[in-house]
C-alpha positions as CSV (number, residue, x, y, z in Angstrom):
1,M,-32.7,-57.7,-117.2
2,K,-29.8,-59.3,-114.9
3,H,-30.7,-57.6,-111.3
4,L,-34.7,-58.9,-111.8
5,A,-33.7,-62.4,-111.6
6,P,-33.0,-62.5,-108.1
7,F,-36.5,-59.8,-107.4
8,I,-38.4,-62.6,-110.0
9,V,-37.0,-65.7,-107.6
10,M,-37.4,-63.6,-104.5
11,I,-41.4,-62.8,-105.5
12,A,-42.1,-66.4,-106.1
13,I,-40.9,-67.7,-103.2
14,L,-43.0,-65.1,-101.5
15,I,-46.0,-66.9,-104.0
16,A,-44.7,-70.5,-102.5
17,I,-44.7,-69.6,-99.2
18,S,-48.3,-68.6,-99.1
19,V,-49.6,-70.3,-100.8
20,I,-49.1,-73.3,-98.9
21,I,-49.6,-71.5,-95.3
22,V,-52.6,-70.3,-97.5
23,V,-53.1,-74.6,-98.0
24,I,-52.6,-75.2,-94.4
25,T,-55.1,-73.5,-92.5
26,N,-58.4,-73.4,-95.0
27,Y,-57.2,-77.7,-94.3
28,N,-56.7,-76.8,-90.6
29,L,-60.4,-74.7,-90.8
30,K,-62.1,-77.8,-92.5
31,K,-61.0,-80.3,-89.9
32,K,-61.9,-78.0,-87.0
33,I,-65.7,-77.6,-89.5
34,L,-65.8,-81.5,-90.2
35,N,-65.2,-81.6,-86.4
36,K,-68.5,-79.8,-85.1
37,E,-71.6,-81.7,-84.6
38,N,-74.1,-79.4,-85.0
39,I,-73.3,-78.7,-88.7
40,D,-75.5,-75.9,-90.1
41,D,-76.7,-74.1,-93.3
42,K,-73.1,-71.2,-92.2
43,M,-70.6,-73.9,-91.7
44,Y,-71.4,-75.4,-95.2
45,A,-71.1,-71.9,-97.1
46,I,-68.2,-71.7,-94.9
47,L,-66.6,-75.2,-96.8
48,N,-67.6,-74.0,-100.0
49,N,-65.9,-71.3,-100.3
50,L,-62.5,-72.9,-98.5
51,T,-63.1,-75.9,-100.9
52,G,-62.2,-72.4,-104.2
53,F,-59.5,-73.2,-104.2
54,N,-59.2,-74.3,-107.7
55,A,-59.7,-70.3,-108.5
56,E,-57.1,-69.3,-106.9
57,M,-55.1,-71.9,-108.4
58,L,-56.4,-69.9,-111.7
59,K,-56.4,-66.7,-111.1
60,W,-52.2,-66.9,-109.9
61,G,-50.9,-68.9,-113.8
62,I,-53.2,-66.2,-115.1
63,I,-51.3,-63.7,-113.7
64,L,-47.6,-65.7,-113.8
65,L,-48.2,-66.5,-117.7
66,F,-49.2,-62.4,-118.5
67,G,-45.3,-62.0,-116.7
68,G,-43.9,-64.4,-118.5
69,I,-45.5,-62.9,-121.2
70,G,-44.3,-59.8,-120.4
71,L,-41.0,-60.9,-119.4
72,I,-40.9,-61.9,-122.9
73,V,-41.9,-58.6,-124.4
74,L,-39.2,-57.3,-122.6
75,E,-35.9,-59.7,-123.9
76,F,-37.3,-57.9,-127.8
77,L,-38.2,-54.6,-126.8
78,P,-35.1,-52.6,-126.7
79,H,-34.8,-50.1,-123.8
80,D,-31.8,-48.1,-122.4
81,E,-31.0,-48.9,-118.7
82,N,-32.6,-46.0,-117.1
83,T,-36.0,-46.1,-118.9
84,P,-39.0,-47.4,-116.8
85,L,-40.5,-48.9,-119.8
86,P,-39.9,-52.5,-118.0
87,Y,-41.3,-51.6,-115.3
88,G,-44.8,-50.6,-116.9
89,V,-44.6,-53.0,-119.5
90,M,-45.0,-55.2,-117.2
91,T,-47.2,-53.9,-114.6
92,V,-49.2,-54.0,-117.6
93,F,-48.5,-57.1,-118.7
94,V,-49.8,-58.4,-115.2
95,A,-52.9,-56.0,-114.9
96,L,-53.9,-58.5,-118.1
97,G,-53.7,-61.4,-116.6
98,F,-55.8,-60.2,-113.2
99,L,-58.9,-58.0,-115.7
100,T,-58.4,-62.2,-118.1
101,Y,-59.1,-63.5,-114.8
102,Y,-62.1,-61.3,-113.9
103,F,-63.7,-61.1,-117.2
104,M,-63.1,-65.4,-116.8
105,M,-65.1,-65.4,-113.2
106,K,-68.0,-62.9,-113.9
107,N,-68.6,-64.8,-116.7
108,Q,-68.0,-67.9,-115.2
109,K,-70.9,-66.2,-113.1
110,K,-73.4,-66.2,-115.3
């Protein structure tokens, strides 16, 4: 478990960097669209899609929550160091996070 911590920190740093890049590029694109003189319906649709960043934050929050729960469960599961059990448990919990987000968005669209 001690060898897993640096890996998790690197993943968290990469996720933070990618979120910052997405926020900056969305802001620049919105600014360019709003500075145009002729704004048609297609540009309004693009702007509405860009402002849906709350759903993206919800997705990563749910995935990280389930990943954290998976790590907590791993702490209490007895396993050998050379077994693939921790990878399987983490994969299952992250997949549950993705599925939870998917069903939440599916129910919200109805």
